[in-house]
DORORO-321817 format. One record per residue: residue in one letter; residue number from 1; x, y, z of N, C-alpha, C, CB in turn. Coordinates in steps of 0.1 Angstrom, whole numbers, plus 5000, padded with zeros to 4 digits. Glycine has a CB too. Example, Ala and Ser with C-alpha at 12.3 -4.5 7.8 and 13.67 -1.06 7.14 Angstrom:
! residues 2
<r->A | k->1 | n.px->5132 | n.py->4943 | n.pz->5078 | ca.px->5123 | ca.py->4955 | ca.pz->5078 | c.px->5132 | c.py->4967 | c.pz->5078 | cb.px->5113 | cb.py->4955 | cb.pz->5090>;
<r->S | k->2 | n.px->5128 | n.py->4978 | n.pz->5071 | ca.px->5137 | ca.py->4989 | ca.pz->5071 | c.px->5129 | c.py->5000 | c.pz->5079 | cb.px->5141 | cb.py->4994 | cb.pz->5057>;
This chain:
! residues 100
<r->M | k->1 | n.px->5009 | n.py->4989 | n.pz->5000 | ca.px->5000 | ca.py->5000 | ca.pz->5000 | c.px->5009 | c.py->5013 | c.pz->5001 | cb.px->4989 | cb.py->4999 | cb.pz->5011>;
<r->I | k->2 | n.px->5006 | n.py->5021 | n.pz->4991 | ca.px->5015 | ca.py->5034 | ca.pz->4990 | c.px->5005 | c.py->5046 | c.pz->4990 | cb.px->5024 | cb.py->5035 | cb.pz->4976>;
<r->I | k->3 | n.px->5011 | n.py->5057 | n.pz->4994 | ca.px->5003 | ca.py->5070 | ca.pz->4992 | c.px->5015 | c.py->5078 | c.pz->4985 | cb.px->4998 | cb.py->5077 | cb.pz->5008>;
<r->Q | k->4 | n.px->5011 | n.py->5084 | n.pz->4973 | ca.px->5019 | ca.py->5091 | ca.pz->4966 | c.px->5017 | c.py->5106 | c.pz->4967 | cb.px->5020 | cb.py->5087 | cb.pz->4953>;
<r->D | k->5 | n.px->5026 | n.py->5114 | n.pz->4972 | ca.px->5024 | ca.py->5128 | ca.pz->4971 | c.px->5029 | c.py->5133 | c.pz->4957 | cb.px->5032 | cb.py->5134 | cb.pz->4983>;
<r->V | k->6 | n.px->5032 | n.py->5146 | n.pz->4957 | ca.px->5034 | ca.py->5152 | ca.pz->4943 | c.px->5048 | c.py->5161 | c.pz->4946 | cb.px->5021 | cb.py->5161 | cb.pz->4937>;
<r->R | k->7 | n.px->5054 | n.py->5160 | n.pz->4934 | ca.px->5067 | ca.py->5168 | ca.pz->4933 | c.px->5066 | c.py->5182 | c.pz->4940 | cb.px->5071 | cb.py->5170 | cb.pz->4919>;
<r->G | k->8 | n.px->5076 | n.py->5185 | n.pz->4948 | ca.px->5076 | ca.py->5198 | ca.pz->4954 | c.px->5067 | c.py->5200 | c.pz->4966 | cb.px->5073 | cb.py->5208 | cb.pz->4943>;
<r->R | k->9 | n.px->5061 | n.py->5190 | n.pz->4971 | ca.px->5052 | ca.py->5192 | ca.pz->4981 | c.px->5057 | c.py->5182 | c.pz->4993 | cb.px->5038 | cb.py->5190 | cb.pz->4977>;
<r->G | k->10 | n.px->5055 | n.py->5185 | n.pz->5005 | ca.px->5058 | ca.py->5175 | ca.pz->5016 | c.px->5073 | c.py->5175 | c.pz->5017 | cb.px->5052 | cb.py->5161 | cb.pz->5014>;
<r->T | k->11 | n.px->5078 | n.py->5162 | n.pz->5016 | ca.px->5093 | ca.py->5160 | ca.pz->5016 | c.px->5097 | c.py->5157 | c.pz->5001 | cb.px->5097 | cb.py->5149 | cb.pz->5026>;
<r->S | k->12 | n.px->5089 | n.py->5158 | n.pz->4992 | ca.px->5093 | ca.py->5155 | ca.pz->4977 | c.px->5101 | c.py->5167 | c.pz->4971 | cb.px->5080 | cb.py->5154 | cb.pz->4968>;
<r->T | k->13 | n.px->5112 | n.py->5162 | n.pz->4965 | ca.px->5120 | ca.py->5172 | ca.pz->4958 | c.px->5113 | c.py->5177 | c.pz->4944 | cb.px->5134 | cb.py->5168 | cb.pz->4956>;
<r->G | k->14 | n.px->5117 | n.py->5186 | n.pz->4938 | ca.px->5114 | ca.py->5192 | ca.pz->4925 | c.px->5105 | c.py->5202 | c.pz->4926 | cb.px->5108 | cb.py->5181 | cb.pz->4916>;
<r->E | k->15 | n.px->5099 | n.py->5207 | n.pz->4914 | ca.px->5091 | ca.py->5219 | ca.pz->4915 | c.px->5076 | c.py->5214 | c.pz->4913 | cb.px->5097 | cb.py->5231 | cb.pz->4903>;
<r->F | k->16 | n.px->5068 | n.py->5220 | n.pz->4922 | ca.px->5053 | ca.py->5217 | ca.pz->4921 | c.px->5047 | c.py->5224 | c.pz->4909 | cb.px->5046 | cb.py->5222 | cb.pz->4935>;
<r->Q | k->17 | n.px->5040 | n.py->5217 | n.pz->4901 | ca.px->5032 | ca.py->5221 | ca.pz->4890 | c.px->5018 | c.py->5213 | c.pz->4891 | cb.px->5039 | cb.py->5218 | cb.pz->4876>;
<r->V | k->18 | n.px->5007 | n.py->5220 | n.pz->4891 | ca.px->4996 | ca.py->5212 | ca.pz->4893 | c.px->4992 | c.py->5203 | c.pz->4882 | cb.px->4986 | cb.py->5220 | cb.pz->4895>;
<r->F | k->19 | n.px->4991 | n.py->5190 | n.pz->4884 | ca.px->4988 | ca.py->5179 | ca.pz->4876 | c.px->4996 | c.py->5178 | c.pz->4863 | cb.px->4975 | cb.py->5179 | cb.pz->4873>;
<r->A | k->20 | n.px->5009 | n.py->5182 | n.pz->4865 | ca.px->5018 | ca.py->5182 | ca.pz->4853 | c.px->5026 | c.py->5169 | c.pz->4851 | cb.px->5029 | cb.py->5192 | cb.pz->4854>;
<r->H | k->21 | n.px->5029 | n.py->5161 | n.pz->4861 | ca.px->5037 | ca.py->5150 | ca.pz->4862 | c.px->5032 | c.py->5137 | c.pz->4868 | cb.px->5048 | cb.py->5154 | cb.pz->4870>;
<r->E | k->22 | n.px->5019 | n.py->5138 | n.pz->4872 | ca.px->5014 | ca.py->5128 | ca.pz->4878 | c.px->5013 | c.py->5114 | c.pz->4872 | cb.px->5003 | cb.py->5131 | cb.pz->4882>;
<r->V | k->23 | n.px->5011 | n.py->5114 | n.pz->4857 | ca.px->5011 | ca.py->5101 | ca.pz->4850 | c.px->5024 | c.py->5094 | c.pz->4851 | cb.px->5008 | cb.py->5103 | cb.pz->4837>;
<r->E | k->24 | n.px->5034 | n.py->5102 | n.pz->4847 | ca.px->5048 | ca.py->5095 | ca.pz->4847 | c.px->5054 | c.py->5093 | c.pz->4861 | cb.px->5058 | cb.py->5105 | cb.pz->4838>;
<r->D | k->25 | n.px->5050 | n.py->5102 | n.pz->4871 | ca.px->5055 | ca.py->5099 | ca.pz->4885 | c.px->5048 | c.py->5088 | c.pz->4891 | cb.px->5053 | cb.py->5112 | cb.pz->4895>;
<r->G | k->26 | n.px->5035 | n.py->5086 | n.pz->4887 | ca.px->5027 | ca.py->5075 | ca.pz->4893 | c.px->5032 | c.py->5062 | c.pz->4887 | cb.px->5012 | cb.py->5076 | cb.pz->4889>;
<r->F | k->27 | n.px->5035 | n.py->5061 | n.pz->4874 | ca.px->5041 | ca.py->5049 | ca.pz->4868 | c.px->5054 | c.py->5046 | c.pz->4874 | cb.px->5043 | cb.py->5050 | cb.pz->4853>;
<r->D | k->28 | n.px->5063 | n.py->5055 | n.pz->4876 | ca.px->5076 | ca.py->5053 | ca.pz->4882 | c.px->5076 | c.py->5049 | c.pz->4897 | cb.px->5084 | cb.py->5067 | cb.pz->4880>;
<r->T | k->29 | n.px->5065 | n.py->5054 | n.pz->4905 | ca.px->5063 | ca.py->5051 | ca.pz->4919 | c.px->5058 | c.py->5036 | c.pz->4920 | cb.px->5053 | cb.py->5061 | cb.pz->4925>;
<r->I | k->30 | n.px->5048 | n.py->5033 | n.pz->4912 | ca.px->5042 | ca.py->5020 | ca.pz->4911 | c.px->5054 | c.py->5010 | c.pz->4909 | cb.px->5030 | cb.py->5019 | cb.pz->4900>;
<r->N | k->31 | n.px->5062 | n.py->5012 | n.pz->4898 | ca.px->5073 | ca.py->5003 | ca.pz->4893 | c.px->5084 | c.py->5002 | c.pz->4906 | cb.px->5081 | cb.py->5011 | cb.pz->4878>;
<r->W | k->32 | n.px->5087 | n.py->5013 | n.pz->4914 | ca.px->5095 | ca.py->5013 | ca.pz->4923 | c.px->5090 | c.py->5004 | c.pz->4935 | cb.px->5099 | cb.py->5027 | cb.pz->4927>;
<r->A | k->33 | n.px->5078 | n.py->5006 | n.pz->4940 | ca.px->5072 | ca.py->4999 | ca.pz->4950 | c.px->5070 | c.py->4984 | c.pz->4947 | cb.px->5059 | cb.py->5005 | cb.pz->4953>;
<r->A | k->34 | n.px->5067 | n.py->4981 | n.pz->4934 | ca.px->5066 | ca.py->4967 | ca.pz->4931 | c.px->5078 | c.py->4959 | c.pz->4932 | cb.px->5061 | cb.py->4965 | cb.pz->4917>;
<r->N | k->35 | n.px->5090 | n.py->4967 | n.pz->4930 | ca.px->5103 | ca.py->4961 | ca.pz->4930 | c.px->5111 | c.py->4962 | c.pz->4942 | cb.px->5111 | cb.py->4967 | cb.pz->4920>;
<r->L | k->36 | n.px->5105 | n.py->4967 | n.pz->4954 | ca.px->5112 | ca.py->4968 | ca.pz->4967 | c.px->5114 | c.py->4953 | c.pz->4972 | cb.px->5104 | cb.py->4976 | cb.pz->4976>;
<r->P | k->37 | n.px->5126 | n.py->4953 | n.pz->4979 | ca.px->5128 | ca.py->4940 | ca.pz->4985 | c.px->5117 | c.py->4936 | c.pz->4995 | cb.px->5143 | cb.py->4940 | cb.pz->4992>;
<r->G | k->38 | n.px->5112 | n.py->4924 | n.pz->4994 | ca.px->5101 | ca.py->4918 | ca.pz->5002 | c.px->5087 | c.py->4921 | c.pz->4996 | cb.px->5103 | cb.py->4924 | cb.pz->5016>;
<r->S | k->39 | n.px->5087 | n.py->4929 | n.pz->4984 | ca.px->5074 | ca.py->4932 | ca.pz->4979 | c.px->5067 | c.py->4919 | c.pz->4971 | cb.px->5076 | cb.py->4944 | cb.pz->4970>;
<r->T | k->40 | n.px->5056 | n.py->4918 | n.pz->4971 | ca.px->5048 | ca.py->4908 | ca.pz->4964 | c.px->5048 | c.py->4912 | c.pz->4949 | cb.px->5034 | cb.py->4906 | cb.pz->4970>;
<r->G | k->41 | n.px->5051 | n.py->4923 | n.pz->4947 | ca.px->5049 | ca.py->4928 | ca.pz->4931 | c.px->5036 | c.py->4934 | c.pz->4929 | cb.px->5051 | cb.py->4914 | cb.pz->4920>;
<r->E | k->42 | n.px->5027 | n.py->4935 | n.pz->4939 | ca.px->5015 | ca.py->4940 | ca.pz->4937 | c.px->5013 | c.py->4953 | c.pz->4944 | cb.px->5004 | cb.py->4929 | cb.pz->4940>;
<r->V | k->43 | n.px->5007 | n.py->4963 | n.pz->4938 | ca.px->5008 | ca.py->4977 | ca.pz->4945 | c.px->4993 | c.py->4981 | c.pz->4945 | cb.px->5018 | cb.py->4989 | cb.pz->4937>;
<r->R | k->44 | n.px->4991 | n.py->4987 | n.pz->4958 | ca.px->4977 | ca.py->4993 | ca.pz->4960 | c.px->4979 | c.py->5008 | c.pz->4965 | cb.px->4969 | cb.py->4984 | cb.pz->4972>;
<r->M | k->45 | n.px->4971 | n.py->5017 | n.pz->4961 | ca.px->4973 | ca.py->5031 | ca.pz->4963 | c.px->4960 | c.py->5035 | c.pz->4972 | cb.px->4975 | cb.py->5039 | cb.pz->4948>;
<r->Y | k->46 | n.px->4964 | n.py->5045 | n.pz->4981 | ca.px->4954 | ca.py->5052 | ca.pz->4989 | c.px->4957 | c.py->5066 | c.pz->4991 | cb.px->4953 | cb.py->5046 | cb.pz->5000>;
<r->G | k->47 | n.px->4948 | n.py->5075 | n.pz->4993 | ca.px->4949 | ca.py->5089 | ca.pz->4996 | c.px->4937 | c.py->5097 | c.pz->4993 | cb.px->4960 | cb.py->5093 | cb.pz->4988>;
<r->F | k->48 | n.px->4936 | n.py->5108 | n.pz->4999 | ca.px->4925 | ca.py->5118 | ca.pz->4999 | c.px->4930 | c.py->5131 | c.pz->4990 | cb.px->4921 | cb.py->5122 | cb.pz->5014>;
<r->S | k->49 | n.px->4920 | n.py->5136 | n.pz->4985 | ca.px->4920 | ca.py->5150 | ca.pz->4979 | c.px->4931 | c.py->5149 | c.pz->4967 | cb.px->4924 | cb.py->5162 | cb.pz->4991>;
<r->Y | k->50 | n.px->4942 | n.py->5158 | n.pz->4968 | ca.px->4952 | ca.py->5157 | ca.pz->4956 | c.px->4957 | c.py->5144 | c.pz->4955 | cb.px->4962 | cb.py->5166 | cb.pz->4958>;
<r->Q | k->51 | n.px->4960 | n.py->5137 | n.pz->4966 | ca.px->4967 | ca.py->5124 | ca.pz->4966 | c.px->4957 | c.py->5114 | c.pz->4961 | cb.px->4972 | cb.py->5119 | cb.pz->4981>;
<r->G | k->52 | n.px->4944 | n.py->5116 | n.pz->4961 | ca.px->4934 | ca.py->5107 | ca.pz->4955 | c.px->4934 | c.py->5110 | c.pz->4939 | cb.px->4919 | cb.py->5111 | cb.pz->4962>;
<r->M | k->53 | n.px->4935 | n.py->5122 | n.pz->4935 | ca.px->4937 | ca.py->5124 | ca.pz->4921 | c.px->4950 | c.py->5117 | c.pz->4915 | cb.px->4938 | cb.py->5139 | cb.pz->4918>;
<r->T | k->54 | n.px->4961 | n.py->5118 | n.pz->4923 | ca.px->4972 | ca.py->5112 | ca.pz->4919 | c.px->4971 | c.py->5096 | c.pz->4914 | cb.px->4982 | cb.py->5113 | cb.pz->4929>;
<r->Q | k->55 | n.px->4961 | n.py->5090 | n.pz->4922 | ca.px->4959 | ca.py->5076 | ca.pz->4921 | c.px->4952 | c.py->5075 | c.pz->4906 | cb.px->4950 | cb.py->5070 | cb.pz->4933>;
<r->L | k->56 | n.px->4943 | n.py->5084 | n.pz->4902 | ca.px->4935 | ca.py->5082 | ca.pz->4889 | c.px->4945 | c.py->5084 | c.pz->4879 | cb.px->4923 | cb.py->5092 | cb.pz->4888>;
<r->Y | k->57 | n.px->4954 | n.py->5094 | n.pz->4880 | ca.px->4965 | ca.py->5096 | ca.pz->4869 | c.px->4974 | c.py->5084 | c.pz->4868 | cb.px->4972 | cb.py->5107 | cb.pz->4872>;
<r->A | k->58 | n.px->4978 | n.py->5078 | n.pz->4879 | ca.px->4987 | ca.py->5067 | ca.pz->4880 | c.px->4979 | c.py->5055 | c.pz->4873 | cb.px->4992 | cb.py->5063 | cb.pz->4896>;
<r->A | k->59 | n.px->4966 | n.py->5053 | n.pz->4876 | ca.px->4960 | ca.py->5042 | ca.pz->4870 | c.px->4958 | c.py->5043 | c.pz->4856 | cb.px->4948 | cb.py->5040 | cb.pz->4877>;
<r->S | k->60 | n.px->4958 | n.py->5054 | n.pz->4851 | ca.px->4954 | ca.py->5057 | ca.pz->4836 | c.px->4965 | c.py->5050 | c.pz->4828 | cb.px->4955 | cb.py->5073 | cb.pz->4832>;
<r->V | k->61 | n.px->4977 | n.py->5047 | n.pz->4833 | ca.px->4987 | ca.py->5040 | ca.pz->4824 | c.px->4987 | c.py->5026 | c.pz->4824 | cb.px->5001 | cb.py->5044 | cb.pz->4828>;
<r->Q | k->62 | n.px->4978 | n.py->5020 | n.pz->4834 | ca.px->4975 | ca.py->5007 | ca.pz->4835 | c.px->4988 | c.py->4997 | c.pz->4837 | cb.px->4968 | cb.py->5003 | cb.pz->4823>;
<r->H | k->63 | n.px->4995 | n.py->5002 | n.pz->4847 | ca.px->5008 | ca.py->4994 | ca.pz->4851 | c.px->5003 | c.py->4981 | c.pz->4857 | cb.px->5018 | cb.py->5002 | cb.pz->4864>;
<r->P | k->64 | n.px->5010 | n.py->4970 | n.pz->4852 | ca.px->5003 | ca.py->4957 | ca.pz->4857 | c.px->5005 | c.py->4953 | c.pz->4871 | cb.px->5010 | cb.py->4945 | cb.pz->4849>;
<r->A | k->65 | n.px->5014 | n.py->4960 | n.pz->4879 | ca.px->5016 | ca.py->4958 | ca.pz->4893 | c.px->5004 | c.py->4965 | c.pz->4901 | cb.px->5030 | cb.py->4964 | cb.pz->4897>;
<r->L | k->66 | n.px->4998 | n.py->4975 | n.pz->4895 | ca.px->4987 | ca.py->4983 | ca.pz->4903 | c.px->4974 | c.py->4974 | c.pz->4903 | cb.px->4984 | cb.py->4998 | cb.pz->4896>;
<r->K | k->67 | n.px->4971 | n.py->4970 | n.pz->4914 | ca.px->4959 | ca.py->4961 | ca.pz->4917 | c.px->4947 | c.py->4970 | c.pz->4922 | cb.px->4963 | cb.py->4950 | cb.pz->4928>;
<r->T | k->68 | n.px->4948 | n.py->4979 | n.pz->4929 | ca.px->4938 | ca.py->4986 | ca.pz->4936 | c.px->4941 | c.py->5002 | c.pz->4938 | cb.px->4936 | cb.py->4979 | cb.pz->4949>;
<r->I | k->69 | n.px->4931 | n.py->5009 | n.pz->4936 | ca.px->4933 | ca.py->5023 | ca.pz->4941 | c.px->4920 | c.py->5027 | c.pz->4950 | cb.px->4934 | cb.py->5034 | cb.pz->4927>;
<r->C | k->70 | n.px->4922 | n.py->5035 | n.pz->4961 | ca.px->4912 | ca.py->5039 | ca.pz->4970 | c.px->4912 | c.py->5054 | c.pz->4972 | cb.px->4913 | cb.py->5032 | cb.pz->4983>;
<r->P | k->71 | n.px->4909 | n.py->5061 | n.pz->4961 | ca.px->4909 | ca.py->5075 | ca.pz->4963 | c.px->4897 | c.py->5080 | c.pz->4971 | cb.px->4908 | cb.py->5082 | cb.pz->4950>;
<r->G | k->72 | n.px->4898 | n.py->5090 | n.pz->4979 | ca.px->4888 | ca.py->5096 | ca.pz->4987 | c.px->4888 | c.py->5111 | c.pz->4986 | cb.px->4889 | cb.py->5093 | cb.pz->5001>;
<r->M | k->73 | n.px->4876 | n.py->5117 | n.pz->4987 | ca.px->4874 | ca.py->5131 | ca.pz->4988 | c.px->4880 | c.py->5138 | c.pz->4975 | cb.px->4881 | cb.py->5137 | cb.pz->5001>;
<r->I | k->74 | n.px->4878 | n.py->5132 | n.pz->4962 | ca.px->4883 | ca.py->5138 | ca.pz->4951 | c.px->4872 | c.py->5144 | c.pz->4942 | cb.px->4891 | cb.py->5129 | cb.pz->4944>;
<r->A | k->75 | n.px->4875 | n.py->5152 | n.pz->4932 | ca.px->4866 | ca.py->5159 | ca.pz->4924 | c.px->4861 | c.py->5148 | c.pz->4913 | cb.px->4873 | cb.py->5171 | cb.pz->4917>;
<r->Y | k->76 | n.px->4849 | n.py->5150 | n.pz->4910 | ca.px->4844 | ca.py->5140 | ca.pz->4900 | c.px->4850 | c.py->5144 | c.pz->4887 | cb.px->4828 | cb.py->5140 | cb.pz->4899>;
<r->D | k->77 | n.px->4852 | n.py->5157 | n.pz->4884 | ca.px->4857 | ca.py->5162 | ca.pz->4872 | c.px->4865 | c.py->5176 | c.pz->4875 | cb.px->4844 | cb.py->5163 | cb.pz->4861>;
<r->L | k->78 | n.px->4878 | n.py->5176 | n.pz->4873 | ca.px->4886 | ca.py->5188 | ca.pz->4875 | c.px->4880 | c.py->5200 | c.pz->4871 | cb.px->4898 | cb.py->5187 | cb.pz->4871>;
<r->Y | k->79 | n.px->4873 | n.py->5199 | n.pz->4858 | ca.px->4870 | ca.py->5210 | ca.pz->4850 | c.px->4856 | c.py->5215 | c.pz->4856 | cb.px->4869 | cb.py->5207 | cb.pz->4835>;
<r->T | k->80 | n.px->4848 | n.py->5208 | n.pz->4863 | ca.px->4835 | ca.py->5213 | ca.pz->4868 | c.px->4834 | c.py->5213 | c.pz->4882 | cb.px->4823 | cb.py->5204 | cb.pz->4863>;
<r->D | k->81 | n.px->4842 | n.py->5205 | n.pz->4889 | ca.px->4841 | ca.py->5203 | ca.pz->4904 | c.px->4853 | c.py->5208 | c.pz->4912 | cb.px->4838 | cb.py->5188 | cb.pz->4907>;
<r->W | k->82 | n.px->4863 | n.py->5213 | n.pz->4906 | ca.px->4875 | ca.py->5216 | ca.pz->4915 | c.px->4881 | c.py->5228 | c.pz->4910 | cb.px->4886 | cb.py->5203 | cb.pz->4916>;
<r->A | k->83 | n.px->4888 | n.py->5227 | n.pz->4899 | ca.px->4897 | ca.py->5239 | ca.pz->4896 | c.px->4892 | c.py->5249 | c.pz->4886 | cb.px->4910 | cb.py->5234 | cb.pz->4891>;
<r->Y | k->84 | n.px->4880 | n.py->5246 | n.pz->4882 | ca.px->4874 | ca.py->5255 | ca.pz->4872 | c.px->4859 | c.py->5258 | c.pz->4875 | cb.px->4875 | cb.py->5250 | cb.pz->4858>;
<r->E | k->85 | n.px->4853 | n.py->5269 | n.pz->4871 | ca.px->4838 | ca.py->5272 | ca.pz->4872 | c.px->4836 | c.py->5278 | c.pz->4859 | cb.px->4834 | cb.py->5282 | cb.pz->4885>;
<r->G | k->86 | n.px->4826 | n.py->5273 | n.pz->4853 | ca.px->4821 | ca.py->5277 | ca.pz->4840 | c.px->4831 | c.py->5278 | c.pz->4830 | cb.px->4813 | cb.py->5289 | cb.pz->4840>;
<r->G | k->87 | n.px->4841 | n.py->5269 | n.pz->4830 | ca.px->4852 | ca.py->5268 | ca.pz->4820 | c.px->4865 | c.py->5276 | c.pz->4823 | cb.px->4846 | cb.py->5274 | cb.pz->4807>;
<r->A | k->88 | n.px->4862 | n.py->5285 | n.pz->4833 | ca.px->4874 | ca.py->5295 | ca.pz->4837 | c.px->4881 | c.py->5289 | c.pz->4849 | cb.px->4869 | cb.py->5310 | cb.pz->4840>;
<r->F | k->89 | n.px->4893 | n.py->5291 | n.pz->4849 | ca.px->4902 | ca.py->5286 | ca.pz->4862 | c.px->4898 | c.py->5295 | c.pz->4874 | cb.px->4919 | cb.py->5288 | cb.pz->4860>;
<r->C | k->90 | n.px->4895 | n.py->5289 | n.pz->4884 | ca.px->4890 | ca.py->5297 | ca.pz->4896 | c.px->4901 | c.py->5300 | c.pz->4904 | cb.px->4880 | cb.py->5288 | cb.pz->4904>;
<r->L | k->91 | n.px->4907 | n.py->5311 | n.pz->4902 | ca.px->4919 | ca.py->5317 | ca.pz->4909 | c.px->4915 | c.py->5319 | c.pz->4924 | cb.px->4923 | cb.py->5331 | cb.pz->4903>;
<r->Q | k->92 | n.px->4905 | n.py->5323 | n.pz->4928 | ca.px->4901 | ca.py->5326 | ca.pz->4942 | c.px->4902 | c.py->5313 | c.pz->4950 | cb.px->4886 | cb.py->5331 | cb.pz->4943>;
<r->T | k->93 | n.px->4898 | n.py->5303 | n.pz->4944 | ca.px->4898 | ca.py->5289 | ca.pz->4953 | c.px->4912 | c.py->5282 | c.pz->4952 | cb.px->4886 | cb.py->5279 | cb.pz->4947>;
<r->N | k->94 | n.px->4918 | n.py->5284 | n.pz->4941 | ca.px->4932 | ca.py->5276 | ca.pz->4938 | c.px->4944 | c.py->5283 | c.pz->4943 | cb.px->4934 | cb.py->5274 | cb.pz->4923>;
<r->L | k->95 | n.px->4945 | n.py->5296 | n.pz->4942 | ca.px->4956 | ca.py->5304 | ca.pz->4946 | c.px->4961 | c.py->5300 | c.pz->4961 | cb.px->4953 | cb.py->5319 | cb.pz->4944>;
<r->P | k->96 | n.px->4952 | n.py->5302 | n.pz->4971 | ca.px->4957 | ca.py->5298 | ca.pz->4985 | c.px->4961 | c.py->5284 | c.pz->4986 | cb.px->4947 | cb.py->5299 | cb.pz->4996>;
<r->W | k->97 | n.px->4955 | n.py->5275 | n.pz->4980 | ca.px->4957 | ca.py->5261 | ca.pz->4979 | c.px->4972 | c.py->5258 | c.pz->4973 | cb.px->4946 | cb.py->5254 | cb.pz->4970>;
<r->A | k->98 | n.px->4974 | n.py->5265 | n.pz->4962 | ca.px->4987 | ca.py->5262 | ca.pz->4954 | c.px->4999 | c.py->5268 | c.pz->4961 | cb.px->4986 | cb.py->5268 | cb.pz->4939>;
<r->V | k->99 | n.px->4998 | n.py->5279 | n.pz->4969 | ca.px->5010 | ca.py->5285 | ca.pz->4974 | c.px->5014 | c.py->5280 | c.pz->4988 | cb.px->5007 | cb.py->5299 | cb.pz->4974>;
<r->K | k->100 | n.px->5006 | n.py->5270 | n.pz->4993 | ca.px->5011 | ca.py->5263 | ca.pz->5005 | c.px->5024 | c.py->5256 | c.pz->5003 | cb.px->5000 | cb.py->5253 | cb.pz->5009>;
C-alpha cells in the first residue's frame, strides 16, 4: 500500500506544477514499490484529495503491478468540480491552495 504525494510538496523534491507530472511519476512510483525487497509485486494506492487524484492519473497508464486504488474526497471532474467554474480557472479557490 502506498500513498503518493506530488513533486515539490511535503518532503518530495522538485518543482510543484499542478497535475503536470502525475502520470509519469505515478508509473515510476508503482514500478519502484513493486520492485522493493520483500514486495509481492502487487501495489495498492490510497489517499485523499490531491493524493486521490494522483491515483487516477497513475491508474491511467495501466501498470500491471497496480491492483487497487482507493481515492477519497476527490473531484468528479477537475473542470467542473474543482479547479474551474464555468470553464474558467477559479483563481480565488486555487491560489491559496497552490501557494502552500
